[in-house]
C-alpha positions in Angstrom: -22.1 -15.4 -16.0 -23.0 -18.2 -13.6 -20.0 -18.7 -11.3 -19.1 -21.3 -8.6 -16.9 -20.3 -6.0 -15.1 -23.1 -4.1 -13.9 -22.0 -0.8 -12.3 -24.2 1.6 -12.6 -22.2 4.6 -15.5 -21.4 7.1 -17.5 -18.5 5.6 -18.2 -16.0 6.7 -15.7 -15.4 9.3 -13.8 -12.2 10.2 -10.5 -13.2 9.1 -8.3 -12.8 6.2 -9.5 -15.3 3.4 -13.1 -15.4 4.1 -13.0 -11.6 4.0 -11.2 -11.8 0.6 -14.0 -14.3 -0.7 -16.7 -11.6 0.6 -15.0 -8.9 -1.4 -15.0 -11.4 -4.4 -18.6 -12.2 -4.3 -19.6 -8.5 -3.9 -17.6 -7.6 -7.0 -19.0 -10.3 -9.0 -22.6 -9.5 -8.0 -22.0 -5.9 -8.9 -20.9 -7.1 -12.4 -24.4 -8.7 -12.8 -23.2 -12.3 -12.4 -25.1 -15.1 -10.5 -22.9 -16.8 -7.8 -22.9 -20.1 -6.0 -20.6 -20.7 -3.2 -19.4 -24.1 -1.7 -17.8 -23.8 1.6 -17.4 -25.3 5.0 -20.1 -26.0 7.5 -19.0 -23.2 10.0 -19.6 -19.5 9.4 -22.5 -17.0 9.0 -24.5 -16.7 5.8 -24.1 -13.6 3.9 -27.7 -12.8 2.4 -27.0 -11.2 -1.1 -29.3 -11.3 -4.0 -28.2 -13.6 -6.6 -26.0 -15.7 -4.1 -26.6 -19.3 -3.2 -24.5 -20.9 -0.4 -23.8 -24.7 -0.2 -22.2 -26.0 2.9 -20.7 -29.4 3.6 -22.0 -31.7 6.2 -19.2 -33.5 7.8 -20.2 -36.5 9.7 -19.0 -37.0 12.5 -19.0 -33.2 12.9 -16.1 -31.2 13.7 -15.9 -27.4 14.8 -13.5 -24.7 15.7 -11.5 -24.7 12.6 -8.4 -22.5 12.8 -6.5 -20.6 10.1 -3.8 -22.6 8.3 -3.3 -26.3 7.4 -4.6 -29.0 9.8 -6.0 -32.4 10.1 -9.5 -30.8 10.6 -9.3 -28.8 7.5 -8.1 -31.9 5.5 -11.0 -33.8 6.8 -13.5 -31.0 5.7 -11.8 -31.0 2.3 -12.9 -34.7 1.6 -16.5 -33.7 2.0 -15.8 -30.7 0.2 -14.8 -32.5 -2.8 -17.7 -35.0 -2.9 -20.1 -32.1 -2.5 -18.4 -30.4 -5.5 -19.2 -33.5 -7.9 -23.1 -33.2 -7.9 -22.9 -29.4 -8.1 -20.8 -29.5 -11.2 -23.1 -32.3 -12.6 -26.6 -30.3 -11.7 -25.6 -26.8 -12.7 -24.3 -25.2 -15.9 -21.4 -23.2 -14.5 -19.5 -21.0 -16.9 -16.5 -20.5 -14.5 -15.4 -22.2 -11.4 -13.3 -19.9 -9.1 -11.2 -22.0 -6.8 -9.7 -20.8 -3.8 -6.4 -22.3 -2.4 -6.8 -26.1 -2.2 -10.0 -26.0 -4.0 -8.0 -25.5 -7.4 -6.8 -29.1 -7.1 -10.3 -30.2 -6.9 -11.1 -28.2 -9.8 -8.3 -29.5 -11.8 -9.4 -33.0 -11.3 -13.3 -32.2 -12.0 -13.7 -29.1 -14.2 -12.1 -30.8 -17.4 -14.6 -33.6 -17.2 -17.5 -31.0 -17.7 -15.4 -28.7 -19.9 -15.6 -25.9 -17.4 -12.9 -23.3 -17.2 -11.4 -22.6 -13.7 -9.6 -19.8 -12.0 -7.0 -20.6 -9.5 -7.0 -18.0 -6.5 -3.9 -18.3 -4.5 -4.0 -16.7 -1.0 -0.9 -18.1 0.3 1.7 -20.9 -0.5 0.5 -24.3 1.0 3.9 -25.9 0.6 5.5 -22.9 2.7 2.8 -23.5 5.2 3.3 -27.2 5.4 7.2 -27.1 5.6 7.0 -24.3 8.0 5.0 -26.1 10.4 6.4 -29.6 9.7 10.2 -29.4 9.4 10.2 -33.2 8.4 8.6 -32.3 5.1 11.4 -30.0 4.0 13.1 -32.7 1.8 9.7 -33.4 0.2 9.4 -29.4 -0.6 10.3 -29.9 -4.3 7.6 -32.7 -4.7 5.0 -30.6 -2.8 5.7 -27.6 -4.9 5.0 -29.6 -8.1 1.7 -30.9 -6.9 0.7 -27.4 -5.8 1.7 -25.9 -9.2 -0.4 -28.6 -11.2 -3.6 -26.3 -11.5 -1.4 -23.4 -12.5 -0.8 -24.4 -15.9 -4.3 -25.6 -16.8 -6.3 -22.7 -15.1 -7.9 -20.1 -17.3 -6.2 -17.6 -14.9 -4.1 -17.7 -11.7 -5.2 -14.9 -9.3 -2.5 -14.4 -6.5 -3.1 -12.0 -3.8 0.4 -10.4 -3.8 3.7 -9.8 -6.1 5.7 -12.3 -4.3 3.2 -15.2 -5.1 2.8 -13.9 -8.6 6.6 -14.2 -9.1 6.8 -17.5 -8.0 3.8 -18.6 -10.2 5.4 -17.4 -13.4 7.9 -20.0 -13.9 5.0 -22.3 -14.2 3.7 -20.3 -17.4 0.1 -20.0 -16.5 -2.2 -18.6 -19.2 -2.7 -15.4 -17.4 -1.9 -13.8 -14.0 -3.9 -11.2 -12.5 -2.9 -10.0 -9.0 -5.9 -9.3 -6.7 -4.3 -7.5 -3.7 -6.1 -7.4 -0.4 -7.5 -4.0 0.6 -7.7 -2.0 3.7 -10.7 -2.6 6.2 -10.5 0.7 7.8 -13.4 2.8 7.1 -14.5 6.4 7.6 -16.6 6.6 11.0 -19.3 8.7 12.2 -18.7 11.1 15.0 -20.8 9.2 17.5 -19.1 5.8 16.7 -16.5 4.6 19.1 -14.8 1.7 20.6 -14.1 0.9 24.2 -11.6 3.4 25.9 -8.5 1.3 26.3 -6.3 3.8 28.0 -9.1 4.2 30.7 -10.2 0.5 31.0 -6.8 -0.8 31.1 -5.2 2.0 33.3 -2.4 2.7 30.4 -0.3 5.5 31.3 2.5 5.6 28.6 2.9 4.7 24.7 1.0 1.8 23.3 2.0 -0.7 20.8 -0.7 -3.0 19.3 -1.0 -6.4 17.3 -4.3 -7.3 15.6 -4.8 -10.6 14.0 -4.9 -14.3 14.4 -2.2 -15.9 16.9 -0.9 -18.5 14.7 2.8 -19.5 15.2 3.9 -17.9 11.9 2.5 -14.5 13.1 5.6 -14.1 15.4 3.9 -13.2 18.8 6.6 -15.0 20.7 9.2 -12.6 19.0 6.8 -9.6 19.6 6.8 -10.6 23.4 10.6 -11.1 23.6 11.2 -7.7 21.8 8.6 -5.8 24.0 10.4 -7.1 27.1 13.5 -5.5 25.9 11.8 -2.3 24.9 10.1 -1.8 28.4 13.7 -1.5 29.9 14.0 1.9 28.2 10.4 2.9 28.1 9.1 1.5 31.4 5.4 2.9 30.9 4.9 1.3 27.7 2.0 -1.1 27.1 1.3 -3.8 24.4 -2.2 -4.7 23.4 -2.9 -7.8 21.6 -6.4 -8.3 19.8 -7.5 -11.6 18.3 -6.7 -15.3 18.9 -8.5 -18.3 20.3 -8.7 -18.8 24.1 -5.9 -21.7 24.1 -3.6 -19.4 22.2 -4.2 -16.4 24.4 -3.5 -18.7 27.4 -0.2 -19.8 26.1 1.1 -16.3 25.2 -0.2 -14.9 28.4 2.0 -17.5 30.2 5.0 -16.7 28.1 4.3 -12.9 29.0 4.3 -13.6 32.5 7.4 -15.6 32.4 9.2 -12.6 30.6 8.3 -10.4 33.4 5.9 -8.3 31.2 2.6 -9.9 32.1 1.2 -6.7 33.8 2.4 -4.7 30.5 0.6 -7.0 28.0 -3.1 -7.0 27.5 -4.9 -9.8 25.7 -8.3 -8.5 24.5 -9.5 -11.5 22.4 -11.3 -11.0 18.9 -13.0 -7.5 18.3 -15.5 -6.6 15.5 -13.8 -6.0 12.1 -16.0 -3.1 11.4 -14.4 -1.3 14.7 -10.8 -2.2 13.7 -9.9 1.4 12.9 -11.4 2.8 16.1 -9.1 0.3 18.0 -6.0 1.2 15.8 -6.3 4.9 16.4 -5.9 4.0 20.2 -2.3 2.9 19.5 0.8 4.7 19.1 2.4 1.8 17.1 1.0 -1.0 15.2 3.1 -4.1 14.9 3.5 -7.2 12.6 6.1 -9.3 13.8 5.5 -12.1 11.1 8.4 -14.6 11.0 7.3 -16.8 8.0 5.4 -16.9 4.6 5.5 -14.6 1.5 2.0 -13.4 1.4 1.2 -9.9 2.9 -1.3 -10.5 5.7 -4.4 -8.5 5.1 -4.0 -6.6 8.4 -1.0 -4.9 7.0 -3.3 -2.8 4.5 -5.4 -1.8 7.3 -2.4 -0.9 9.5 -1.0 1.2 6.9 -4.4 2.9 6.3 -5.1 3.7 9.9 -3.0 7.0 10.6 -0.8 5.2 13.0 2.9 4.3 12.6 3.7 0.8 11.7 6.6 -1.6 12.8 7.2 -4.7 10.9 9.9 -7.4 10.3 12.1 -6.9 7.4 10.8 -10.0 5.5 9.3 -10.2 2.0 5.9 -10.7 3.4 6.0 -7.0 4.3 8.9 -5.5 2.1 7.0 -6.1 -1.2 4.5 -3.5 0.3 6.5 -1.4 2.8 9.5 0.4 2.6 11.3 2.9 5.0 9.2 5.7 3.9 6.1 4.4 5.2 7.1 2.1 8.0 9.7 1.2 10.4 11.5 -2.0 9.3 13.2 -4.3 11.8 15.1 -7.5 11.4 13.1 -10.4 12.7 15.0 -10.6 16.1 13.9 -9.4 19.9 16.7 -6.8 19.8 16.1 -5.2 16.5 12.4 -5.3 17.2 12.9 -3.7 20.6 15.1 -1.0 18.9 12.3 -0.1 16.5 9.7 0.0 19.3 11.8 2.3 21.5 12.6 4.6 18.5 9.0 5.0 17.5 7.8 5.4 21.2 10.4 8.4 21.8 9.9 10.0 18.3 6.2 11.5 17.6 7.5 13.2 14.6 8.8 10.1 13.0 5.6 8.4 13.7 3.4 11.1 12.2 5.4 11.1 8.9 5.4 7.3 8.4 1.7 7.2 9.3 0.9 10.2 6.8 3.0 8.6 3.9 1.5 5.2 4.6 -2.1 6.3 4.5 -1.5 8.2 1.1 0.1 5.1 -0.5 -2.7 2.8 0.7 -5.6 4.9 -0.3 -4.1 5.3 -3.9 -3.4 1.5 -4.4 -5.4 -0.6 -2.1 -9.0 0.4 -2.3 -12.1 -1.7 -2.5 -12.8 0.0 -5.8 -9.5 -0.8 -7.4 -10.3 -4.5 -6.2 -13.5 -4.4 -8.0 -12.3 -2.9 -11.1 -9.5 -5.7 -11.3 -12.1 -8.5 -10.7 -14.4 -7.0 -13.3 -11.4 -6.7 -15.9 -10.6 -10.5 -15.5 -14.0 -11.8 -15.7 -14.5 -9.6 -18.8 -11.8 -11.4 -20.4 -13.1 -14.8 -19.4 -16.4 -13.8 -20.9 -14.8 -13.1 -24.1 -13.1 -16.6 -24.1 -16.3 -18.3 -24.0 -17.0 -20.4 -27.0 
């Protein structure tokens, strides 16, 4: 089949949705399909055989696109839409696989060319908007109806977690296929290593670690407040935060200083995805303090596959994957997050049990091989539906 993927993100970058798009491309190429990718101007090309990448050329140009909704992203989407029109006109695509708001573009354009499209849902755009702009809360029903318009017309809807699938079912799509994210932790050779954090940062006690972007919804302010309480009981504990843009790091570094924990919190900035497991293994606890949203962040699957105990907030974004058997769950409050940190810092047997149970579950249910098999099954069905 000849497939066009519409991905309104920078590609390739080492963050959630672009990584998922890369997994999708590799799975389709392994099936023997020819793939075109329409994406933003930012990112690093991936040189796969039978993959062509088409990028927008916004003018005036803009740079440094961050995850989540923004005026910059909306600006780029205008150029993406008008780049999609000639691509559909000039190529005979069998399927358009549209990611996030690309589904609305596919809804408008694909029926004109009688091309079926797949709706790939990585998150709820409505939830992102309402969480970020409280004034939009009265318009939530309208925004949800707009977001759901492609679900009824798509050949298939592909959410990335069960919670999104449950919210989509009420719109009665033709079919739903959940394509869950997979762990990015890989097996390492004996000679491979990351920087020695204990030595370089002069750490002398238990270590909590967060890895990911520093968007407001991730709950970094909650994590800092909880850690500030925890260090009253475990005075030699340290917190390492990996990821984030310079402006975000500066903001949270000031917040840590104001909480009196500036010397115990270390901001490392981004690190290579291929070394993520090597960094995780240097922590005693991995923390996901997310406050908003229902989609499970990709890092959670790597956390649970790392061999390190996980502490997460008790919200649907986590509880649809985690139970008390594989992770410590805490209420999204500084006091309860601190309680969880202290309990894990002080109980190595509990850490070992949770980590062992978590890794067994992730390796059983969230492997790339399983992801690829589900993609192949979906596209085999779509191929059978072709006239």
